VEXDREN-2710 file (C-alpha; in Angstrom, 1 decimal):
% VEXDREN-2710
k/r/px/py/pz
1/ALA/129.7/261.2/141.0
2/HIS/126.7/263.4/141.3
3/GLY/124.5/263.2/138.2
4/ALA/126.4/260.3/136.7
5/ARG/124.5/257.3/135.3
6/LEU/125.4/253.6/136.0
7/GLN/124.0/250.8/133.9
8/VAL/124.0/247.3/135.3
9/ALA/123.3/244.2/133.3
10/LEU/122.3/240.9/135.0
11/PRO/122.6/237.7/132.9
12/LEU/119.6/235.4/133.3
13/GLU/121.1/232.0/132.5
14/PRO/119.4/228.7/133.3
15/VAL/121.6/226.6/135.5
16/ARG/121.4/223.0/136.6
17/ARG/120.7/222.7/140.3
18/THR/123.1/220.6/142.4
19/ARG/124.6/220.3/145.8
20/ARG/128.1/219.6/144.6
21/ARG/130.6/221.8/146.2
22/GLY/132.5/224.3/144.1
23/LEU/129.8/224.6/141.4
24/ALA/129.0/228.2/142.3
25/ARG/132.6/229.1/141.4
26/ARG/132.4/227.3/138.1
27/ARG/129.1/229.1/137.4
28/ALA/130.9/232.4/137.8
29/GLU/133.7/231.3/135.5
30/ALA/131.2/230.2/132.8
31/ALA/129.1/233.4/133.0
32/PRO/128.4/234.7/129.5
33/ASP/130.1/237.8/128.1
34/MET/128.1/240.9/128.6
35/PRO/127.1/243.0/125.6
36/ALA/129.2/246.0/124.8
37/THR/126.2/248.3/125.0
38/VAL/122.9/247.9/126.9
39/ALA/119.7/249.3/125.6
40/PRO/118.3/252.2/127.6
41/ALA/115.0/251.5/129.5
42/GLU/113.1/253.7/127.1
43/ALA/114.1/251.5/124.2
44/VAL/113.1/248.4/126.1
45/ALA/109.7/249.8/126.9
46/ARG/109.2/250.8/123.2
47/GLY/110.1/247.2/122.2
48/TRP/107.5/245.7/124.6
49/SER/104.9/248.1/123.3
50/ALA/105.6/247.0/119.8
51/HIS/105.6/243.3/120.8
52/THR/102.1/243.6/122.3
53/ARG/100.5/245.6/119.5
54/ARG/99.7/242.1/118.1
55/GLY/96.7/240.1/119.0
56/MET/93.6/241.3/120.8
57/GLN/93.7/245.0/121.6
58/LEU/91.7/246.4/124.5
59/THR/90.8/250.0/125.2
60/LEU/89.4/250.0/128.7
61/PRO/88.5/252.7/131.3
62/GLU/91.6/253.9/133.1
63/GLY/92.5/252.4/136.5
64/ARG/94.4/249.8/138.4
65/LEU/92.5/247.0/136.7
66/ALA/93.4/248.2/133.2
67/GLN/97.1/248.6/134.2
68/ALA/97.1/245.0/135.6
69/ILE/95.7/243.7/132.3
70/GLU/98.3/245.4/130.2
71/ALA/101.2/244.3/132.4
72/ASN/100.1/240.7/132.5
73/ARG/99.7/240.5/128.7
74/ARG/103.4/241.1/128.6
75/TYR/104.2/238.8/131.5
76/LEU/102.4/236.0/129.7
77/LEU/104.8/236.4/126.8
78/LEU/107.7/236.5/129.2
79/PHE/106.8/233.0/130.5
80/HIS/107.1/231.7/127.0
81/ASP/110.4/229.9/126.5
82/GLY/110.5/228.9/122.8
83/ASP/109.0/225.4/122.6
84/GLU/108.1/225.5/126.4
85/ILE/106.0/227.7/128.6
86/THR/106.7/227.5/132.3
87/PRO/104.6/228.7/135.3
88/GLY/107.4/230.4/137.2
89/PRO/110.8/232.1/136.8
90/PHE/112.7/230.0/139.3
91/THR/111.1/227.3/141.5
92/TYR/108.6/226.4/138.8
93/HIS/110.8/227.1/135.8
94/ARG/110.0/223.8/134.1
95/PHE/107.3/222.4/131.9
96/TRP/104.0/220.8/133.0
97/PHE/101.1/220.0/130.7
98/ARG/98.7/221.1/133.3
99/ASP/100.0/224.6/133.8
100/ALA/100.8/224.9/130.1
101/ALA/97.1/224.2/129.2
102/TYR/95.9/227.3/131.1
103/MET/98.8/229.5/129.9
104/LEU/98.7/228.4/126.2
105/VAL/94.9/228.9/126.0
106/ALA/95.3/232.4/127.5
107/LEU/97.9/233.2/124.9
108/ASP/95.5/232.1/122.2
109/ARG/92.6/234.0/123.7
110/TYR/94.7/237.2/123.5
111/GLY/95.8/236.5/119.9
112/PHE/99.4/235.4/120.6
113/HIS/99.0/232.4/118.3
114/ASP/102.6/232.0/117.2
115/GLU/103.9/231.6/120.7
116/ALA/101.2/229.1/121.5
117/ALA/101.7/227.1/118.3
118/GLU/105.5/226.9/118.9
119/VAL/104.9/225.1/122.2
120/LEU/102.1/222.9/120.9
121/ARG/104.2/221.7/118.0
122/SER/106.5/220.1/120.5
123/TYR/103.8/217.9/122.0
124/GLY/104.4/215.0/119.6
125/GLY/108.0/214.8/120.8
126/ARG/106.8/214.8/124.4
127/GLN/104.6/211.8/124.0
128/HIS/105.8/208.3/125.0
129/LEU/105.3/205.4/122.6
130/ASP/102.3/204.2/124.6
131/GLY/100.6/207.6/124.0
132/PHE/101.3/209.2/127.4
133/PHE/102.1/212.9/127.2
134/PHE/104.9/213.0/129.7
135/SER/106.0/215.9/131.9
136/GLN/106.1/214.2/135.3
137/ARG/105.4/210.7/136.5
138/GLN/101.9/209.7/137.4
139/GLU/100.2/212.9/136.2
140/TRP/97.1/211.3/134.7
141/ASP/95.6/214.7/133.8
142/ALA/98.4/215.3/131.3
143/ASN/96.7/213.8/128.2
144/GLY/93.5/215.6/128.8
145/ALA/95.3/218.9/129.3
146/ALA/97.4/218.4/126.1
147/LEU/94.4/217.5/123.9
148/TRP/92.3/220.3/125.3
149/ALA/95.0/222.9/124.6
150/LEU/95.4/221.5/121.0
151/ALA/91.7/221.6/120.4
152/GLU/91.3/225.1/121.9
153/HIS/94.0/226.4/119.6
154/TRP/92.2/224.8/116.6
155/ARG/88.9/226.4/117.7
156/LEU/90.4/229.8/118.1
157/THR/92.6/229.8/115.0
158/GLY/91.5/227.1/112.6
159/GLU/94.9/225.4/112.8
160/ALA/94.4/221.7/113.5
161/ASP/97.6/220.2/112.2
162/LEU/100.2/221.2/114.8
163/VAL/100.7/217.6/115.6
164/ASP/100.1/214.5/113.6
165/SER/96.7/212.9/113.9
166/GLN/98.4/209.7/115.0
167/VAL/99.7/211.6/118.1
168/VAL/96.1/212.5/118.9
169/ALA/94.9/208.9/118.3
170/ARG/97.6/207.5/120.6
171/GLY/96.8/210.1/123.3
172/VAL/93.1/209.2/123.2
173/ARG/93.8/205.4/123.3
174/TRP/96.1/205.9/126.3
175/ILE/93.3/207.5/128.3
176/GLU/90.9/204.6/127.6
177/ARG/93.5/202.0/128.5
178/LYS/94.7/203.8/131.6
179/ARG/91.2/204.1/133.2
180/HIS/90.8/200.4/132.7
181/SER/94.3/199.4/133.7
182/LYS/93.2/197.9/137.0
183/ARG/90.0/196.2/137.9
184/ARG/88.3/197.9/140.8
185/ARG/85.3/196.6/142.7
186/ASP/84.3/199.8/144.3
187/PRO/81.6/201.4/142.1
188/GLU/82.8/204.9/142.9
189/LEU/86.2/204.0/141.3
190/GLN/85.2/202.0/138.3
191/GLY/86.0/203.7/135.0
192/LEU/88.0/206.5/136.5
193/MET/91.7/207.3/136.3
194/PRO/94.0/205.5/138.7
195/ALA/95.3/207.1/141.9
196/SER/98.0/209.7/141.3
197/ILE/99.8/212.8/142.6
198/SER/97.6/214.9/140.4
199/ALA/97.5/218.7/140.9
200/GLU/99.4/219.6/144.1
201/HIS/96.6/221.8/145.5
202/LEU/94.3/218.7/145.7
203/GLY/96.4/216.9/148.3
204/PRO/98.3/213.7/148.7
205/PHE/98.3/210.6/146.4
206/ASP/94.7/209.6/145.8
207/PHE/91.9/209.0/143.2
208/TYR/90.8/212.4/141.9
209/TYR/87.8/213.7/139.9
210/TRP/90.2/216.3/138.5
211/ASP/92.0/213.6/136.6
212/ALA/88.7/212.1/135.4
213/PHE/87.3/215.4/134.3
214/TRP/90.4/216.4/132.3
215/SER/90.6/212.9/130.7
216/LEU/86.9/213.0/129.7
217/ARG/87.6/216.4/128.1
218/GLY/90.6/214.9/126.3
219/LEU/88.4/212.1/124.8
220/ILE/85.8/214.6/123.6
221/ASP/88.4/217.0/122.1
222/GLY/90.5/214.1/120.7
223/ALA/87.4/212.8/118.9
224/ALA/86.7/216.3/117.4
225/LEU/90.4/216.6/116.2
226/LEU/90.3/213.1/114.7
227/ARG/87.0/213.8/112.9
228/HIS/88.3/217.1/111.5
229/GLY/91.4/215.2/110.3
230/GLY/89.3/212.7/108.4
231/ARG/89.7/209.8/110.8
232/ALA/86.0/209.1/111.4
233/PRO/86.3/205.6/112.7
234/ALA/88.9/206.6/115.3
235/ALA/86.7/209.6/116.2
236/ASP/83.6/207.4/116.7
237/ARG/85.6/205.1/119.0
238/ALA/86.7/208.1/121.0
239/ASP/83.2/209.4/121.3
240/GLY/82.0/206.0/122.5
241/TRP/84.8/206.0/125.2
242/ALA/83.8/209.5/126.2
243/ALA/80.2/208.5/126.7
244/ASP/81.2/205.5/128.8
245/MET/83.6/207.6/130.9
246/ARG/80.9/210.2/131.5
247/ASN/78.6/207.4/132.7
248/SER/81.3/206.2/135.1
249/ILE/81.8/209.7/136.5
250/ASP/78.0/210.2/136.9
251/ARG/77.7/206.8/138.7
252/SER/80.7/207.6/141.0
253/LEU/79.3/211.0/141.9
254/GLU/75.9/209.5/142.7
255/VAL/77.4/206.9/145.0
256/VAL/79.6/209.5/146.7
257/ALA/76.6/211.9/147.1
258/GLY/74.8/209.1/149.0
259/ARG/77.8/208.6/151.3
260/ILE/78.4/212.3/152.2
261/GLY/74.7/213.4/152.0
262/SER/75.3/216.2/149.5
263/ALA/75.5/216.7/145.8
264/ALA/78.7/218.6/146.3
265/MET/81.7/217.1/144.5
266/PRO/84.7/216.3/146.8
267/ALA/88.2/216.2/145.3
268/GLY/88.0/212.5/144.9
269/PRO/85.6/209.5/145.6
270/ARG/87.2/208.7/148.9
271/ARG/87.4/212.2/150.2
272/ARG/85.1/214.4/152.3
273/ILE/84.3/218.0/151.4
274/ASP/87.6/219.7/152.0
275/PRO/89.4/222.6/150.3
276/GLY/90.5/220.2/147.5
277/ALA/86.9/220.3/146.3
278/ILE/87.8/223.5/144.5
279/GLY/89.5/221.4/141.8
280/SER/86.2/219.6/140.9
281/LEU/84.8/222.9/139.7
282/VAL/86.9/222.5/136.5
283/ALA/84.0/220.3/135.3
284/CYS/82.1/223.6/134.8
285/PHE/84.9/225.8/133.7
286/PRO/87.2/225.6/131.8
287/LEU/86.1/222.1/130.7
288/GLN/82.4/222.8/130.2
289/LEU/81.4/219.3/131.0
290/PHE/78.7/220.4/133.5
291/ALA/76.6/223.5/133.2
292/ALA/76.7/226.2/135.8
293/ASP/73.2/225.3/136.9
294/ASP/74.0/221.6/137.4
295/PRO/73.0/220.7/141.0
296/ARG/76.5/219.2/141.6
297/VAL/78.2/222.5/140.5
298/ILE/75.8/224.6/142.6
299/ALA/76.3/222.4/145.7
300/THR/80.1/222.5/145.3
301/ALA/80.3/226.2/144.8
302/ASP/78.0/226.8/147.8
303/ALA/80.1/224.5/150.0
304/ILE/83.3/226.3/149.1
305/ARG/81.7/229.7/149.8
306/ASP/80.3/228.5/153.1
307/ARG/83.4/226.8/154.4
308/PHE/86.6/227.8/152.7
309/MET/86.5/231.6/152.1
310/GLN/88.3/234.4/153.9
311/GLY/86.5/237.5/152.8
312/ASP/86.3/237.3/149.0
313/ALA/89.3/234.9/148.6
314/PHE/89.5/231.1/148.7
315/TYR/91.6/229.8/151.6
316/GLN/93.5/226.6/150.6
317/GLY/94.3/224.6/153.7
318/ILE/95.9/221.7/151.8
319/SER/99.5/221.7/150.5
320/HIS/99.5/225.2/148.9
321/THR/98.3/226.8/152.1
322/GLY/97.2/230.4/151.9
323/LEU/94.8/232.6/150.0
324/GLY/94.8/230.9/146.6
325/THR/95.1/233.3/143.6
326/TYR/94.1/231.1/140.6
327/LEU/91.9/229.0/142.9
328/THR/89.9/232.1/143.9
329/LEU/89.5/232.8/140.2
330/GLN/88.3/229.2/139.7
331/LEU/85.3/230.0/141.8
332/ALA/84.9/233.3/140.0
333/PHE/84.8/231.6/136.6
334/VAL/81.9/229.4/137.8
335/GLU/80.1/232.4/139.3
336/LEU/80.5/234.2/136.0
337/GLU/79.0/231.3/134.1
338/ALA/76.1/231.4/136.5
339/GLY/75.6/235.1/136.2
340/ASP/76.5/235.7/139.8
341/ARG/78.1/239.1/140.4
342/ARG/80.1/237.8/143.3
343/ALA/82.6/236.9/140.5
344/LEU/83.5/240.6/140.4
345/GLN/84.4/240.6/144.1
346/ARG/86.9/237.8/143.4
347/LEU/88.4/239.9/140.6
348/GLN/88.6/243.0/142.9
349/TRP/90.4/240.9/145.5
350/MET/93.0/239.8/142.8
351/VAL/93.6/243.4/141.8
352/ASP/94.0/244.5/145.4
353/ALA/96.3/241.6/146.2
354/ALA/98.6/242.2/143.3
355/THR/102.1/243.5/144.0
356/SER/103.1/246.9/142.8
357/THR/104.2/245.3/139.5
358/PHE/100.9/243.5/139.1
359/THR/102.1/239.9/139.9
360/TRP/100.8/237.2/142.1
361/PRO/102.2/234.1/143.8
362/GLU/100.2/230.8/144.1
363/ALA/99.1/231.6/147.6
364/ILE/99.2/234.6/149.9
365/HIS/99.5/234.7/153.7
366/PRO/96.0/235.1/155.0
367/GLN/96.9/237.5/157.8
368/LEU/99.8/239.5/156.4
369/GLY/98.6/239.8/152.8
370/THR/102.2/239.2/151.8
371/GLY/104.6/236.3/151.4
372/CYS/104.0/233.5/149.0
373/MET/103.7/229.8/148.2
374/GLY/105.9/228.8/145.3
375/ASP/107.4/231.5/143.0
376/GLY/106.4/235.1/143.7
377/HIS/105.4/235.4/140.1
378/HIS/103.1/232.6/139.1
379/GLY/102.2/232.1/135.4
380/TRP/98.9/230.1/136.1
381/ALA/97.6/233.0/138.2
382/ALA/98.5/235.5/135.4
383/ALA/96.9/233.4/132.8
384/ASP/93.7/232.9/134.7
385/PHE/93.5/236.6/135.5
386/LEU/93.7/237.4/131.8
387/SER/91.3/234.7/130.8
388/PHE/88.8/235.9/133.4
389/VAL/88.9/239.5/132.0
390/ARG/88.5/238.1/128.5
391/ALA/85.5/236.1/129.6
392/LEU/83.9/239.3/131.1
393/LEU/84.2/240.9/127.7
394/VAL/83.9/237.9/125.3
395/ARG/82.5/234.5/126.3
396/GLU/81.8/231.5/124.1
397/VAL/78.3/230.1/124.8
398/ASP/76.3/227.4/123.1
399/GLY/75.9/228.5/119.4
400/GLY/77.2/232.0/119.9
401/LEU/79.0/234.7/121.8
402/ALA/78.1/236.7/124.9
403/LEU/79.7/240.1/125.0
404/CYS/80.0/242.1/128.2
405/THR/78.5/239.4/130.4
406/MET/79.3/241.6/133.4
407/LEU/80.6/245.1/133.7
408/PRO/82.4/246.4/136.8
409/ASP/80.6/249.3/138.2
410/ALA/83.6/251.6/137.5
411/TRP/83.1/250.8/133.8
412/TRP/79.4/251.7/133.8
413/GLY/78.9/254.7/131.5
414/GLN/82.5/254.5/130.2
415/ASN/83.4/253.7/126.6
416/LEU/85.4/250.6/125.8
417/GLU/86.7/248.8/122.7
418/VAL/87.8/245.2/121.9
419/GLU/89.6/244.7/118.6
420/HIS/90.5/241.4/116.9
421/ALA/89.4/239.0/119.7
422/PRO/89.9/235.4/118.5
423/THR/86.8/233.3/119.2
424/HIS/85.5/229.9/118.2
425/HIS/83.5/231.7/115.5
426/GLY/86.1/234.0/114.0
427/ASP/87.7/237.4/114.6
428/LEU/85.5/239.7/116.7
429/SER/85.7/243.5/117.2
430/PHE/83.2/245.5/119.1
431/ALA/82.8/248.8/121.0
432/VAL/80.5/250.2/123.6
433/ARG/79.6/253.9/123.4
434/TRP/77.3/255.7/125.8
435/HIS/74.6/258.1/124.9
436/GLY/73.5/259.4/128.3
437/GLU/72.2/256.4/130.2
438/ARG/71.9/254.2/127.1
439/PRO/74.8/252.2/125.7
440/ALA/75.3/251.7/122.0
441/LEU/76.9/248.5/120.7
442/LEU/78.9/248.4/117.5
443/TRP/80.2/245.0/116.4
444/GLU/81.8/243.1/113.5
445/LEU/82.5/239.4/113.4
446/VAL/84.7/238.0/110.6
447/PRO/84.0/234.3/110.4
448/ARG/86.8/231.9/109.3
449/PRO/86.4/230.3/105.8
450/GLY/83.9/227.5/105.9
451/GLN/82.0/228.7/108.9
452/GLU/78.5/229.2/107.7
453/ALA/76.3/228.5/110.7
454/PRO/74.7/231.7/112.2
455/VAL/76.3/233.0/115.3
456/ARG/74.0/234.4/118.0
457/ILE/75.5/237.5/119.7
458/THR/74.1/238.7/123.1
459/VAL/75.1/241.3/125.6
460/PRO/73.7/240.0/128.9
461/GLY/75.5/242.6/131.1
462/LEU/74.1/245.6/129.2
463/ASP/70.8/244.5/127.7
464/PRO/69.6/240.9/128.4
465/SER/66.8/241.2/125.8
466/PHE/69.1/241.9/122.9
467/ALA/70.2/239.1/120.5
468/THR/71.3/239.1/116.9
469/THR/72.8/236.9/114.2
470/GLU/74.0/239.7/112.1
471/LEU/77.8/239.7/111.5
472/ARG/78.1/243.5/111.9
473/GLY/75.9/246.3/113.0
474/GLU/75.2/249.1/115.5
475/VAL/72.3/249.3/118.0
476/LEU/71.2/251.5/120.9
477/LEU/70.5/249.2/123.8
478/THR/68.2/249.4/126.7
479/PRO/70.5/249.1/129.7
480/ALA/69.9/246.5/132.4
481/ASP/69.8/247.4/136.1
482/ARG/73.3/247.1/137.5
483/ALA/74.0/245.5/140.9
484/GLY/76.9/244.9/143.1
485/SER/80.0/247.1/143.5
486/PHE/83.4/247.2/141.9
487/SER/86.0/250.0/142.4
END
């Protein structure tokens, strides 16, 4: 009737996929009983607001970007399934160590440590007896992804005992054994991981630098975790294996550079420069194995910008065909590390490409701007979007923290606040207040117990000349010239 209200409840129950006839009828018969009352929308909204008053709090200038950030903080929690985190609600509603690494670190960067820890505690039970962290067959990046996520949680929280050190030691040994599992005469393959299916956006079964880079990061972080746990001999062995693997990677890239006539890193030693090369940029970010000014990183980013972009977005012509969402942000992260304001253009494209509910698929149709590859709501894309915004505001650099590395033009002259941001150096809060044309910075860093080394704080996007090691303070900055555009 006119003016009446109807409430509809839809049970979201995981079901096992099958082609057996009649199963749909049995699903209906087994549907759960619906609750006697359903909470009104206003109560649900209040509940989500309370849920996200934890962790890092942001007060940003109003606009579509700020709305997308707030929505995706909640979406990231929605992808959390107890002791699992999955990158999609349907097609990709299963656990992979690769996707989980990006999503768990994003949870930790935004202060949702309990959810991240719940998943990480399950890693010991996901490890085979030989040390392989298993989520799918022949995914040789899994151990590196698992160890990096564990180490990042430790660096951001101080919690290093989520899994037994024996689990870490087995995971490190597995990487070393696997990369020597078969003798290879080709110098560009020696000391790398075997051929695998790897990340789907790289292409078909092959040898991939992606697997090598993640495995090297796993050796480095495994050594750090073992040393922190008092297992110095095992840590020393892992450090030695990491040094040897780095040499193998450098040797391989040198041979390949001679073959293709460029320092750009292809997806693998046997590949040309194709769209899969975007995966090799993980060596710069998030793995921080190569600096942004490394000639190999510069050449790879230049090749991608010259050959595989449609406007400000990366076009993936292999497997996940379309305008890649988290792959566009992969390039943006490297540009941010290099101080290149084109990174903000990638972010603007992401904001413009978002649906009305601020979600993204894996890839978007290059002509229609709609449609999708994979699930219409992809957790890796949401996680990378949040991590990129966090990097704009707070970024770990050698020996310190860079605040406000870049500011969108729409934020220039606008106040902003960041409260309780977890960092490798402790809990950080800061605010930017404007006095005419000059910004004032107020900051406080609360180091974790036992952290005594001075932390160098800079604000390259506001005043490149400013640096301090004071834990708290207030200063009126001399603003830098702003460039580029961001609406």
